[in-house]
C-alpha positions, 0 to 999 in steps of 0.5 A: 490495475487499469492496464490489467483490467482495462477499466478506470473504475476502481471497484470494477477493476478490483472485482475483475482482479479477484475473479482472476484469482487475486486474493489480496489487492492494493491499488495505490491512489497517491495522496488519497491512500490505497484501496485495499480488498480481500474479496470480502471487504474493500476500504481506502486506507489513508496515507499520511499528509506530506509535502512531496518534493520527489516521488521517485521510488515511492511505489517501490518503497510501498511494495518493499514495506508491504512485503517486509510486513508480510514476511514478518507475519506469523499468519502468512497463509491465512492473512487474507482473511484478517482485514485488520492485519492487512489494513495495518500492513498497507497503512505502514506501506503508505507511510513509507511510500509517502515519506520517500516523497519528502526527500530527493532520490530513491534509496537515499529517501528511504525512511528510518524506522524512527521516521516511520514510527513518528509519522502521523496518519 
C-alpha cells in the first residue's frame, strides 16, 4: 500500500486506493490482523495469536486462502457490498497466513482444513 499510495497512513492509503478504482482493499498488518475496506466500511479483522517461527509464505498463503474463498462464493459479482462476507473471507485468510508462520517453509507449512477449522481467533 505504501509503495502504491506513497503514504504510511493506512486510512489515507485505503482512501487513495478506492479513488484509484479498487472496490475491496485488504492491508495485511501482521499479528495485528488486516485492515479491510469496501469503500463504505473500514475495519481491522483480527488474526489468531501464534508463535511465529518462520513467516516464509505467509503472504502468499493469505492471498491464496482469500482467492479460494472468493472463488467459492455464489455472490462474487456483488460481494463488495456484503461486508460480513468479506470479513469472513479475510478472517479465514488471516488464519491460514498465521498458521503458515508456525512451521518452517512455505508449501510444507500450509495448514490442512482441519488445522484451520480448529484454530481459534
